[in-house]
C-alpha positions in Angstrom: 19.0 32.0 -13.8 16.5 33.1 -10.7 14.5 29.6 -9.9 11.6 30.7 -9.2 9.6 28.1 -11.3 11.4 25.4 -8.6 8.4 25.3 -6.6 5.7 22.5 -5.3 5.5 18.6 -5.5 7.9 17.6 -8.3 7.8 14.3 -9.5 10.9 12.6 -9.4 9.9 9.9 -12.6 10.2 6.0 -12.4 11.8 5.1 -15.3 9.5 2.1 -16.8 10.4 -1.5 -18.2 8.9 -3.7 -20.9 8.5 -7.4 -20.3 12.0 -6.9 -22.2 13.8 -5.3 -20.0 14.2 -2.2 -22.1 13.1 1.3 -21.5 9.5 1.6 -22.2 9.6 5.4 -23.8 5.6 5.4 -24.5 4.9 4.7 -21.4 7.4 7.0 -20.3 5.8 9.8 -22.1 2.5 8.8 -20.5 4.0 9.6 -16.8 5.2 12.9 -18.0 2.3 14.1 -19.8 0.1 13.2 -16.6 2.6 15.4 -14.1 2.4 18.2 -17.2 -1.0 18.1 -16.9 -1.5 18.2 -12.9 0.5 21.4 -12.7 3.6 20.4 -12.3 6.6 22.8 -12.7 9.3 20.4 -13.5 10.2 16.9 -14.0 13.3 14.4 -12.7 14.4 12.3 -15.0 16.9 9.5 -14.2 17.2 10.0 -10.3 16.6 7.9 -7.4 13.4 6.6 -8.6 14.1 6.3 -11.9 16.5 3.6 -10.9 19.8 5.7 -12.2 22.5 3.3 -11.3 20.6 0.6 -14.1 20.7 3.0 -16.4 23.2 3.0 -19.3 24.3 6.2 -20.2 22.9 5.8 -23.6 19.1 5.5 -21.8 19.7 8.5 -19.6 20.4 10.3 -22.5 17.5 9.2 -24.4 15.3 9.7 -21.9 16.2 13.4 -21.0 15.7 14.2 -25.1 12.3 12.4 -24.5 10.9 14.4 -21.7 12.5 17.5 -23.6 10.4 16.7 -26.4 7.3 16.2 -24.4 7.5 19.1 -22.0 7.7 21.2 -25.4 8.7 24.4 -22.2 5.4 23.9 -20.7 7.7 22.2 -17.6 11.5 22.2 -17.1 13.3 18.9 -17.4 15.7 18.2 -14.1 18.1 15.4 -15.5 20.0 13.4 -12.9 23.5 13.4 -13.4 25.0 12.2 -9.9 28.1 10.1 -9.9 30.8 9.3 -6.8 33.5 9.6 -9.7 33.7 13.0 -10.4 34.7 12.6 -14.2 31.4 10.7 -14.5 29.3 13.1 -12.5 31.1 15.7 -15.3 30.5 13.4 -18.3 26.6 13.0 -17.4 26.2 16.5 -16.7 27.3 17.6 -20.1 25.3 15.0 -21.6 22.4 16.2 -20.0 22.8 19.8 -21.6 23.6 18.3 -24.8 20.0 16.7 -24.9 19.1 19.8 -23.8 17.8 19.8 -20.1 16.9 22.7 -17.8 19.1 21.7 -15.2 20.7 18.9 -13.6 20.8 17.2 -9.9 23.8 16.1 -8.8 24.3 14.2 -5.8 26.8 13.8 -2.6 29.3 11.5 -4.3 28.6 7.7 -2.4 30.6 5.1 -1.4 34.0 6.6 -1.3 33.1 8.5 1.6 35.0 12.1 0.8 35.8 14.7 2.8 33.7 17.7 2.8 36.9 19.7 0.8 36.6 16.8 -1.7 32.8 16.9 -1.8 33.2 21.0 -3.1 35.4 20.4 -5.1 33.7 17.4 -6.9 30.5 19.9 -7.2 32.5 23.0 -8.6 34.0 20.4 -11.3 30.5 19.6 -12.4 29.3 23.6 -12.4 32.5 24.5 -14.4 31.7 21.6 -16.9 28.6 23.1 -17.7 26.2 26.3 -18.6 23.2 24.6 -16.5 21.8 25.8 -13.3 22.7 22.8 -10.4 20.7 21.5 -8.0 22.7 19.7 -5.1 21.1 16.2 -3.9 22.4 15.4 0.0 21.1 11.9 1.3 23.2 10.8 4.0 21.7 7.3 4.1 22.5 6.8 0.3 25.9 8.1 0.4 26.9 7.9 4.3 28.6 11.6 4.0 26.4 14.5 4.3 26.8 17.6 2.9 27.9 19.8 5.8 26.0 23.3 6.2 29.2 24.9 5.6 30.1 23.2 2.5 26.7 23.7 1.4 27.0 27.5 1.9 29.7 27.7 0.2 28.5 26.2 -2.8 25.6 28.3 -2.4 27.9 31.7 -3.1 27.4 30.9 -6.6 24.4 31.4 -8.5 25.1 28.3 -10.6 23.5 26.4 -7.8 20.3 27.1 -7.7 19.0 24.7 -5.1 19.4 21.6 -2.3 17.3 18.5 -2.7 17.5 17.6 1.5 16.8 14.0 1.5 18.1 13.8 5.0 14.6 13.9 6.6 15.8 16.8 9.1 13.5 19.7 8.8 15.6 21.0 11.6 18.6 21.7 9.5 16.2 23.5 7.0 15.4 26.3 9.4 19.0 26.4 10.6 20.2 27.4 7.1 17.6 29.1 5.7 18.7 32.4 7.1 22.4 31.8 5.5 21.4 31.3 1.9 20.9 33.9 -0.6 17.4 34.4 -1.6 17.9 33.0 -5.0 18.6 29.5 -3.2 15.3 26.4 -3.0 15.1 24.5 -0.5 13.4 21.2 -1.7 12.7 18.0 0.5 13.3 14.9 -0.9 11.4 12.6 1.8 7.7 12.4 1.2 7.0 11.2 4.9 8.5 15.2 6.1 7.1 17.5 3.2 4.5 18.6 4.9 7.0 19.9 7.9 9.2 20.8 5.2 7.1 23.4 3.5 5.6 25.1 6.3 8.5 25.3 8.0 9.6 27.4 5.0 10.8 24.8 2.4 9.6 25.8 -1.3 8.5 22.3 -2.6 9.5 18.7 -2.6 10.9 16.4 -5.3 9.0 13.1 -4.3 7.7 9.8 -5.5 4.6 9.8 -4.1 3.2 12.8 -6.4 3.9 10.0 -9.1 0.7 8.2 -8.0 -1.8 11.1 -7.1 -0.2 13.9 -8.8 -3.5 16.3 -8.0 -3.8 15.1 -4.4 -0.1 16.2 -4.2 -0.9 19.6 -6.1 -3.5 20.3 -3.7 -1.6 20.3 -0.6 1.8 22.8 -1.5 -1.7 25.1 -2.5 -3.3 24.9 0.4 0.1 26.1 2.3 0.7 28.7 -0.1 -2.7 29.7 0.3 -2.6 29.8 4.3 -4.7 26.9 4.8 -3.3 24.6 7.1 -6.1 22.4 8.1 -6.4 21.3 4.9 -3.5 20.8 4.0 -2.9 18.4 6.7 -5.9 16.6 6.0 -4.8 15.9 2.2 -1.1 15.4 3.8 -2.3 12.6 6.0 -4.1 10.9 3.7 -0.5 10.8 1.9 0.8 9.0 4.7 0.2 5.4 4.8 1.5 5.0 0.8 4.6 7.2 1.2 5.5 4.7 3.9 5.1 1.8 1.7 7.0 3.8 -1.4 10.0 4.3 1.1 9.9 0.8 2.6 10.1 -0.7 -1.2 11.4 1.9 -3.5 10.4 2.2 -6.0 9.1 -1.6 -6.9 6.0 -0.4 -4.9 5.6 2.7 -6.8 5.5 0.9 -10.2 3.2 -1.7 -9.1 0.7 1.0 -7.8 1.0 2.4 -11.3 1.1 -0.9 -12.3 -2.6 -1.3 -10.8 -3.3 1.9 -12.3 -2.5 0.8 -16.1 0.6 2.8 -16.3 3.4 1.2 -16.8 4.9 -2.2 -16.2 5.6 -3.4 -12.4 8.9 -4.5 -13.9 12.5 -3.1 -12.0 16.1 -3.6 -12.7 18.0 -6.0 -10.1 18.8 -5.5 -7.7 15.5 -4.4 -7.7 13.3 -6.7 -7.9 9.1 -6.8 -7.8 7.0 -6.9 -4.8 5.8 -9.9 -2.7 2.7 -10.9 -2.4 2.1 -9.8 1.1 3.8 -6.0 0.3 1.4 -6.3 -3.1 -1.6 -6.5 -1.0 -0.5 -4.0 1.4 -0.5 -1.5 -1.8 -3.6 -2.4 -3.1 -5.3 -1.7 0.5 -3.5 1.6 0.6 -4.4 2.8 -2.9 -8.2 1.8 -2.1 -7.8 3.7 0.7 -7.0 6.9 -1.3 -9.2 6.1 -3.6 -12.7 7.2 -2.1 -15.1 9.7 -3.8 -14.6 12.5 -0.8 -11.4 12.6 -1.3 -10.8 12.4 -5.1 -13.8 15.3 -5.0 -11.6 17.3 -1.9 -8.7 17.1 -3.8 -9.7 18.2 -7.4 -11.2 21.6 -5.8 -8.5 22.2 -4.3 -6.6 22.3 -6.9 -9.0 23.8 -9.0 -8.2 26.9 -6.6 -5.0 27.0 -6.3 -3.1 29.5 -8.6 -1.1 28.2 -11.7 2.4 28.2 -10.7 5.2 29.9 -13.0 
């Protein structure tokens, strides 16, 4: 169960919708193949970027099955299986296992505002319901309750909990907790804007939205860090920051619009998320144009080719 594969930039895949509002599995397949070709070690399906709250149980199962079929053992498939109701989180976790997922990503219960004892019991119930490894997702801006350091440390005592997807943006937390956690436990940023300092401080990778747009460039940032080329990593990461900021402000509508400009998906979202207004579309278009210069693409490709394959 040692999760050495849980490393680098891991895409949190958007869920493409067609003009009829239904999930577009063909477009989803293209997104999966694009990330596999870029060298991703895993893909995340049906989570935050995938507009999970708007997906039915059946749709989530179809997405996981399709991802598993496409991956065909080439990368791991991590299924979003969180809920603020423990029984539903258990149900989604069991469904992900039945669909062939390699791991589940389970979020701190939102809206209910449980005490830490409740959060601990919630995640233990999820783990007891499956043989799959569980990645914890802490995103205080969405859940109102954080996963405390003490609760995290207690959960990490079990090898079934293999990592933390930390969307707090608090790099200092990584420095604080890493010495308390067992060697098998992986620490992943969930914030594209602080991913570089997070990984430079000892984080293992980033579950990312922006990697969906520029996978080779993101993998080059991580490769540069692994090989000690901090200046290269800073340069490449600096080019990501403007578009990452736009994605964070209008998530995931801005990402979907950007991918639509590349001809990969339709920009359709599900309510309560709506598509970008004209001003926001213009901002995204400008940011992509700045990313598209030949020098940057050549630099990103050469950095990626120099990187060792992810095991």
